[in-house]
C-alpha positions as CSV (number, residue, x, y, z in Angstrom):
1,M,10.2,5.7,12.0
2,S,6.8,6.8,10.8
3,I,3.5,5.5,12.7
4,A,2.1,5.7,9.2
5,E,4.0,2.8,8.3
6,K,3.7,1.4,11.5
7,A,-0.2,1.2,11.1
8,F,0.2,0.3,7.6
9,L,2.1,-2.8,8.1
10,G,-0.2,-3.6,11.7
11,T,-3.3,-3.2,9.2
12,L,-1.7,-6.0,7.0
13,I,-1.0,-8.3,9.8
14,K,-4.2,-7.9,11.0
15,A,-6.3,-7.9,7.8
16,E,-3.4,-9.7,5.6
17,Y,-6.3,-9.5,2.7
18,L,-5.1,-5.9,2.1
19,L,-2.1,-7.2,0.7
20,K,-3.5,-7.8,-2.5
21,D,-5.2,-4.8,-2.9
22,T,-3.0,-1.9,-1.3
23,V,-1.0,-0.5,-4.3
24,I,2.5,0.2,-1.6
25,Q,5.4,-1.6,-3.0
26,P,8.3,-2.6,-0.1
27,E,10.6,0.3,-1.3
28,Q,8.1,2.8,-1.0
29,L,8.4,2.4,2.5
30,E,11.0,4.5,4.2
31,S,12.2,2.1,7.2
32,T,14.6,-0.4,5.5
33,R,13.2,-2.7,8.5
34,H,9.8,-2.0,7.4
35,Q,10.5,-3.0,3.5
36,E,12.0,-6.0,4.7
37,I,8.9,-6.9,6.7
38,M,6.6,-5.8,3.7
39,R,8.8,-8.3,1.4
40,R,8.3,-11.1,3.8
41,M,4.4,-11.0,3.9
42,I,4.7,-10.6,0.1
43,E,6.6,-14.0,0.0
44,L,4.6,-15.7,3.1
45,N,1.2,-14.7,0.8
46,Q,3.0,-16.0,-2.4
47,A,3.6,-19.2,-0.5
48,G,0.1,-19.7,0.4
49,K,1.1,-18.8,3.7
50,N,-1.0,-16.9,6.6
51,I,0.5,-13.4,7.5
52,D,0.2,-13.5,11.3
53,L,2.4,-13.1,14.6
54,I,2.3,-17.1,14.7
55,T,4.2,-17.6,11.2
56,F,6.2,-14.8,11.6
57,T,7.5,-16.8,14.3
58,T,8.8,-19.8,11.9
59,L,11.0,-17.4,10.4
60,P,14.9,-18.1,11.1
61,D,16.2,-14.2,10.9
62,L,13.2,-12.8,12.9
63,Q,15.1,-10.7,15.2
64,S,16.5,-8.7,12.3
65,L,12.7,-7.8,11.9
66,G,12.9,-6.6,15.0
67,G,11.9,-9.9,17.1
68,M,8.1,-10.4,18.2
69,S,7.6,-7.4,20.5
70,Y,8.3,-5.2,17.4
71,L,6.3,-7.2,15.2
72,S,2.9,-7.0,18.3
73,E,3.7,-3.5,18.5
74,L,2.9,-3.1,14.5
75,L,-0.4,-4.9,15.0
76,S,-1.2,-2.3,18.2
77,F,-1.4,0.4,15.7
78,A,-3.4,-1.3,13.2
79,N,-6.2,0.7,12.2
80,L,-8.7,-1.1,9.0
81,E,-10.8,2.3,8.8
82,K,-8.2,4.2,8.1
83,F,-5.8,2.0,5.8
84,D,-6.8,4.2,2.6
85,G,-5.6,7.6,4.2
86,M,-2.1,5.4,5.5
87,E,-2.0,4.3,1.9
88,K,-2.4,7.8,0.4
89,L,-0.1,9.5,3.1
90,I,2.9,6.9,2.6
91,L,2.6,7.2,-0.8
92,D,2.7,11.0,-0.9
93,L,5.7,10.9,1.5
94,W,7.6,8.3,-0.9
95,K,7.2,11.1,-3.8
96,E,8.0,13.7,-1.8
97,R,11.2,12.0,-1.0
98,E,11.7,11.0,-4.7
99,K,11.5,14.7,-5.6
100,R,14.1,15.7,-3.3
101,S,16.5,13.2,-4.7
102,I,15.7,14.2,-8.4
103,L,16.0,17.7,-7.1
104,T,19.3,16.9,-6.3
105,L,20.5,14.9,-8.8
106,A,19.6,17.1,-11.4
107,A,21.5,19.9,-9.2
108,L,24.9,18.0,-9.1
109,N,24.5,16.9,-12.6
110,D,23.0,20.0,-14.5
111,W,20.0,17.9,-16.0
112,S,18.0,20.0,-18.5
113,I,14.4,21.0,-17.4
114,A,13.1,18.5,-19.8
115,K,14.9,15.6,-17.9
116,V,13.7,16.9,-14.6
117,L,10.2,17.5,-15.3
118,T,10.4,13.8,-17.2
119,E,11.7,12.1,-13.9
120,L,8.9,14.1,-11.9
121,D,6.4,13.1,-14.0
122,K,7.4,9.2,-13.4
123,I,6.6,9.5,-9.6
124,N,3.5,11.1,-10.4
125,Q,2.0,8.8,-12.5
126,L,1.2,6.5,-9.5
127,K,-2.0,7.6,-8.7
128,M,-4.5,6.1,-5.6
129,D,-7.3,7.4,-7.0
130,D,-7.4,4.8,-10.5
131,H,-7.9,1.9,-8.3
132,T,-11.0,0.6,-7.3
133,S,-11.0,-1.1,-3.4
134,L,-11.7,-4.6,-3.1
135,H,-14.7,-3.6,-1.2
136,Q,-16.1,-1.0,-3.5
137,A,-15.9,-3.7,-6.3
138,L,-17.7,-6.4,-4.6
139,V,-20.6,-3.9,-3.8
140,D,-20.8,-2.7,-7.8
141,I,-21.3,-6.5,-8.8
142,Y,-23.8,-7.6,-5.5
143,E,-25.6,-4.7,-6.5
144,A,-25.0,-4.9,-10.6
145,P,-28.6,-6.9,-11.2
146,W,-30.9,-4.7,-9.6
147,E,-29.3,-1.7,-11.4
148,D,-30.0,-3.3,-14.8
149,R,-33.5,-3.7,-13.5
150,I,-34.0,-0.2,-12.4
151,S,-32.9,1.2,-15.7
152,Q,-34.6,-1.4,-17.9
153,G,-37.8,-0.3,-16.3
154,N,-38.0,2.9,-16.4
155,A,-36.9,2.9,-20.4
156,T,-40.1,0.6,-21.0
157,E,-42.1,3.6,-19.0
158,S,-41.1,6.3,-21.5
């Protein structure tokens, strides 16, 4: 199993607010167990519940997710500072898996080059660089009043 996925999920458990900020969808994780854990996190979040080990103990099918020992192991991989890098790595690995799948189907079904390119473009359209992190958005909002005054001050001096 991917250490990047373990670190990603552990970080989501540790800092649940990141769940709303991530571009990763459960289907983009390689491990079916990890996909199911992330789906449960989303369900808990939408129900207004905390995403933590205590809340996971209330799930009736906890053993199918690996049990408390596995969830504790995920939490030990958590790393807030490297979260953006983990997201990018998971997304790149997903794109690579999708690319291989598309090329295999294209070869088996004798797709045209245009169809192959269209399908490859679909997976390439999801970009990490086109969103602003929650932290950066808050910093921008916080600094906005002072930036306006600086630009107005410079305009009056000219």
